[in-house]
N, C-alpha and C positions, 0 to 999 in steps of 0.2 A: 258527265250526266245520266250515266249508268248507272252508278252507285244507287243501292235501295230501289231501286225501278224494276218493274215487270216486261218485257222484252220477248218477242216471237219473233221468230224464221220459218218461214212457209218453202220448205223447197231444203228444212234444214241438214238432209242427212246428204245434200250433193257438194260436190266439191267447194263451192260459194260457203254454204250452211257450216259448213266442220270447220272450215276456216277462221270462218266469223265468229264462232263458239270458242277454238281454243285462241282467240284475241282477247276476246269480251271476259273469259274466264280469267286470264292473265291479266289482265288490266284492272278491270271493273269491281266490282261486289255488287252482281244484283239480285234484286231480289227472286227474281225467275226469271230463266232463260229455259223456253219453250220451244222444244222442236216439231214444227207440223209438217207432216211428211205420211205419204201413201207405203213403203217401203221398211215392211217391221224387222227383216233382216238387218239392212241397215241403223235402227233406230237401237238393235239388241248390241248390234258392232259400237254403237257412240256409248251405251250404256254402260259397256265394258270398258270405254276407256274414259267413263268420265263415272265411276262407282257414286250412289247415294253418299256411300259413309265421306268423302273427303268431296263432294260438291252437291251440297242440299238444295241448291238453287234450280239445279237442271231435272225438265218435268218433258214426257214423249206422249206426244198426241197422236194417232195412227187419224187422218183425215186427208182428204181431197178437197182444193178451192174448189172445184165443182157443188159440195155439197155444204150450202150456205147453214142448212142447220147444224152441222157439226162444229163446223166455226164458230156459231156462235157462242156455244161451252168453251172451246179456244180460248176466245178473244177475252170475254170476262175478265175483267182488272186487268187488261195488258194496258201498261204507258205507249209502249213504240211499237211497230212492228216493221221486219226488214222482209219484202216480199220478193222472195227468188228461186219463186215456183215455175218452172215452165218446161213444155213440149219446145225443145232447141234445136236437133236433129234438124239439117233441112233436108234432106231426101225424105226420114222420115213423115217430115209433114206435110210435103208435097206429094206423099204417097197419101196420105192419113189427115187429111184438109179438116172435117169436121171435130178430129179429137183435137188438132189443135187450136180449132177455133175456141171449142168449151174451155180447154185447161187454160191457154191463155189471152183471149176476151172473157167469155162468160167467168171464169174463173177472178180477172181480174173486176171484174163490175162488183162479185161477190165482196173479195178485199176490201172493196170500198164503204161500201153499204152496210160490212158491220164491224167496220170500226167507225165510219160513223154512228151506229148505233149501241155499239159499246162504250164508246168514249176512249176512244183511243186517240192520243194525244198526235205522233207523229208516225207520219209511213211514207217510207221510200220505197221505189219500188226500183228493179233493175231491169234496164234496157238494155241494146244493142245495137255497134253500130247499124246494122245492117237494119234497123229500121227506120234509116235515113234513106230518100230518095229510095226502097223496098223493090227487089225485083225477083223476090220467094214469099214463099205464101209466111216460112216463121215470122222474116221481117215484115211483113205487114200487119200481121197477129200482134205485134210489138208495137207498132207504130200505134194501132189502135188500144192497143192498151195504156199508152203515153198518152194520148188524148184523154181518155176516162181517166186516170187519175192526176191530169190538170184540171179537168173540168171538175172532179169531184170536190175542188176546192170550194167551188159555186154551189154547186149539191148539197154541201154543209150546212145550209143556212144560218140557223145564229150560232150550233155550235161551234163547238172551240178544234175536233179534227182538221188537221193541213198535209198536204201530201205534195211528194215530189219527186221526181226521176232522174236516177244517175245512171250514165248512158257512157260506155267502154268498150276499147277494141277486143282483141284474141287475148284470149287469157293461158300463158306460157303451161302447158301441161294440164289443160283442163280435161276430162273426160271424154274422148270422139273427136280431138282438137288433132291437129295437122302432125303437132310434134310428138306423141306418143305415137302415133300412124306410120309418121317417119323412121320414129326408133325401132318399131316392130320390122319396116321396112330393108331395115337397116341389115337385118341378119341373113335375109336374102339376095342380099350385093344390089337391089337397084332402089329409086326413088322414083315413084311415079308423082310428076310434078305433073299441074294443068296447062300450065304458062307461064313460058320466061317472064315477063312481063309485069306479074302479077305483083300485088303488096297489102299488106297490113298491119294494121295498128296492133302493139305487142305491149302486155300489161302482166304483172304478176299474180298471183291470188291473195298475194298479201297488201299488195299493193292498192288491188280492188277494194280491199277489207278494209284496208283504213280511209281509205279517199272518202268509201259511204258511211262509214260512222266520225269520220269530219262536215259532215254535208247535214248530218243531223243536230250539230253545232249550229252551222252558216244558214239554213234554211227558215224559209217563213212561210213557203208552199206558192206552190205553184211553177219553182223555177226546174228546167233541168239541167244538169251539172256535169258537164263534158269536160275529163281533166285530160293536161298536155300530154301525149305518150310519144313514143317513139314509133317511127314505120319501118318495115322489112322486104325486101322482094325477095321472094320466095327461094330462089335460087343463089341466094345469102344463106338463108336457112337450111335450105339444101347443105351446103360449105360448112355449116355449127354442125353438124347433125352428123354426116357419113359422107365429106369429102374422096372419099375413097371408090365410092358407091358408083353403078352408070343412072345419067339420068334416062331417063324416059316421059317423055310427053305425049300424056294420055286426053290433053282439050278440057276446057270448060265445062265442070257440069253442069245440069239446070238448074237452074237459080242462082250462080255464082256469079259475080262482078270483077274486072280487072283490080279494081281499087274500091277501096272501103270510104265511104265517109262518114263522120261524128254530126259536124255542121252542118248544111245545108245550103246552096246560094242560099236561098228564098227564105230563110230564116236569120241572114246576118243582120235582118234591120230588130231581129229585135236581141240580138245577141252583146254582152258586153266580155272583155276580155279581166282577166285576171292573171298572177304572176306566174300561178301554174294549172289556171283551169278557164273552161270560158262558162256561162250561162244563160242558157237560152230564156229568155222569160218570155210569158203569156202572150198572146195575142190580145185581152182580152184589158181595154184601158180604164176599165171602174176597178181594175184593181193593182194600179200604178202606186199607188200608195204605201203599197206595200216594199217598192222596191226605192222610194225616195232616199234612202238612206243607204244607196249601192255607190262604194267605189272605182266598180270596174269602168274600164275603157271603152265608148261601142266600137266594135268590127267593122272595118271600108263593107259598103255596100255589096259589094262583088264577092264579101270572102267566102273561102268555102273551104274547111279542114277537114283535106282529102288526104289517105295513105300514099297519094302517087306523088303528092305536092310538099307532102310534109317537107321543113327541112331538118327536121331532127331523126334523122336517118342511123338503124341500128348498127353495129359493129357485128361481123363474125365473134372476133371474140366475146364481144360481151353476153352474146346470148348463147355462146357456150357456157361463159359462165352463169346464167339464170338456169341453164338445165342443168349444171353441174348443184345448183343452189337447190333444188326441187326436192 
């Protein structure tokens, strides 16, 4: 569905954007693939990796999702948008809350409004497990963003833009995450562990990209897609990365949970299960006709998709292989 189409990725120079660009160029022949981001150096590096002489479809826009006027120029003639731009470092967003609101919430509103006005056909926004029952500002801003994108389907009126969400867990090896941090600490001979009971969902960046691209075909607008993922305890992660290192317990940081949730119990009544993913359907009954052909199976009323109770647990050797594949 991407052949001959114009695709724009906000935050296109980030971990997800770079892998998504690689996958799209490998599999499809888009008319345009537009990288929209703030970082001129990273755009220069991407342009060096994908030169005009070989990839005529590549375009680069310096811009910020906070700047609606700039987005009007970038979104012109675009068919599909992947919204990956966000401020996502939990400590940084706790200390700079207004900045997180401007990017993650007001930026989301700009993406929705401009996409509708410019006739974008489909938009998928990336969410996070931290948006389910949030306890930190990053999760709260992403929950608000999720609500905005879902409601964008009614805001669109008689136009034809549709909006959906993809929510998944921790990405193996993403910038600022625990795995690169542990790999660096391994050189010092000690690993700082917050709490030995802590668990997280895990996904590779390529799995995340593939899931997002698959959801473009599945989406009818208003869904929140959640892939089925393995979980892992933090102590097993430490064994996978540096079994020889001394463990130093440092306590849970502000804004952290012991276990992450991707489908809260309160959303179970709107959740349906498929072989390898869940869909949380919107709580707007007048959208029900969109999902009449949905073949998913309703989950139990007390269902909760929690990394601590998830039956699919990742083994130490499996994680070692995932890290080697980075």
